[in-house]
N, C-alpha and C positions, 0 to 999 in steps of 0.2 A: 502654439495650438497643441500640439501633442503633448506637451506637460500637461495641459489642462485635462485632455483626455484620460491621460495615465492616472492622474489624481482623482478623478470621477470614476474611473474601474477600480482602484484600491478602495475607495469608500463604497461602494457597491459589494464588493467581495467579503470585506470585513464587516459589513453591517448585516451579513446572513450568517455568521459564524455560529450562532446557535448559544453563545454565552448570555448570562442575564444576569440581573442583579440579584444578589442573596437576599431572600424572604420575599421575592415577587414572583416566582414561578408556583404552578398549581399544577402537578402531575396526575393528580387523582382524575378518575372517569368523569367525563364532561356531563353525563346524567345524575351525577351524585348530587342531590338537593338536601338531603335529611340524614344527619348522623346522629344516632343514639348514644348517649354517654350515661351508662348505668352506673351505679355506684361501685367503685373499685372494691376489690377483695381485700381485707387486711389479715395477712397471716402472721401478724406480729401484735406483740402486748402494747404497742403504743396506741393509746386512746384516741380515737376518731380520725387518725391520721389519713385514713381513706378518704373520710368527708372532706377534709382541707384539701386533699391532692384532686379529688372529682371537681370539687367547686372551683379550683383555679383552672383547671383544663376546660369545664364549661365556659367559665367567663373568657378566658382567652381565645377560643373558638367563636364566640358570640362577637367579640369586639375586633377580630382580627380577619374574619371568613364571612362569606355570603350564606354559608350553610344555616339551615334551621337546626337547632339543637334540640335533643328531646330525651327522656328516659325511656320512651317505650320501643324497644327493638322491634315489634311487629310493624309499627308504622314508619321505619326508616328504610334508607337505602344502603346505610352501612352501620356497623356496631363497633365501639370502641370498647375494648375489654382491657382493664389493668387490674394489676395483683401488686400489693405492696409485699414483697419477700422479705425484707428485713431492714430492721432499724438499729442502730449501733451509735452510742456516744463514747467519745473518748476524750479524757482530759489532755489538753495540750499544754498548758503551763499551770504551774503552782504558785501561792503566795509563798515567798519563803519563811514570813513570820508565822502564819498559821498552818501550813503545809496544805491548806485546801486547796481545789482546783480554782483557779482564777479565769481561765478561757478553756471551752469544751468545743469539740468538733461532732456535729450529728450528721450520720451517713444514713441515707436511705435508699435501698435498692428496690427497684420495680422491675414488672415484665408488663409490654403492653402489645395489643394488637387490634388493628382494623381489618374487620373483615365484610365484605358486601353482602346482599341478601343469599346468595349462591354459596356462601361461605368460603370464597376466595379470598385470600389474604392481599390485602391493598399495601399493609404495612405492618412491621412486625419489629420489635425489639425486646429479647427476653433479658437485656441485661443493663438498663438505665441505672446508673448510679450517680446520687446527687449528694453534695457536702455543704454543710454551712457552718461556720464558726459564730460563737456568741462568749461574751464576756460574763462570768458570774460575779454579781455583786458581792463586795466584801464587807458592806456596811450592812449589819441586820437592820437597822432601823429603816433603811430605804430599799431592802432586799424583796424583789418580785422574781418570779420565774421567767426567765429569758427563753426558755427552750420552745414556748408557744411561739412567740412572735418569729423565732430561727426557723421553725417549721412553716411559717407562713411565708418568709422569703424564700425558702428552698420550695415550697409549692408553685411559687408563680415563678421560678426560672425554671422549673421542670415543665410547667405549662407552656411558657416561652419555647423553650427547647422541643418539646414534643410536638407542637403544632406547626412549627418552621420543618420539622424533620418530616411530619407528614405529609404537608403540602408539597415539599421537593422530593419526597419518597427517597429519603437519604438514608 
C-alpha cells in the first residue's frame, strides 16, 4: 500500500512542475484581446518586403491565436511594430562552366516590439535575422526569379517564430 501512496505523491509533485509543451503557453496579459499590426517599416531597397513580412505575421496571428488582429493602433490593446533593417544576398555556389551563381543565400534582419496601450514593452527583439537559400536556374529558357518565393518562405518562417516567441515571451 505504501508503494501506491508514494507513486501517487510523485505524480502530484511532478504534475505541478510548471513545464509546458512548447508552443502551448501564452504569457501575454489576460486582458489582451486586440493586437494592431500596422505595416512594417522598410529601411532597405528590397521592394515590398515589408508587405510580405507584415502579411505573414498577420496570417500567423489569425490562424494560431484568439486575438483580433487589426491595423488600427488606436482601437487595439497592443501594437506590434516591425522594421526591416537590412536585406543581403550572397552567392553560395557557382556553376563551374559559366561562373554564374547557382545558389544564393538571402538574409533579412528585423527589429520587432509589442507594446501595450500604456507603452509598456510586452515583447521586444531588435535583432531577428532569418536566412533562406534558393537555387538559380541555369537554363535561360526556363529561367524565373526565385528570390520572391524564397522571401515568401523566409517570411512564413519569421512569422511562425515571432508569434511563438511573443506568446511565450521568449
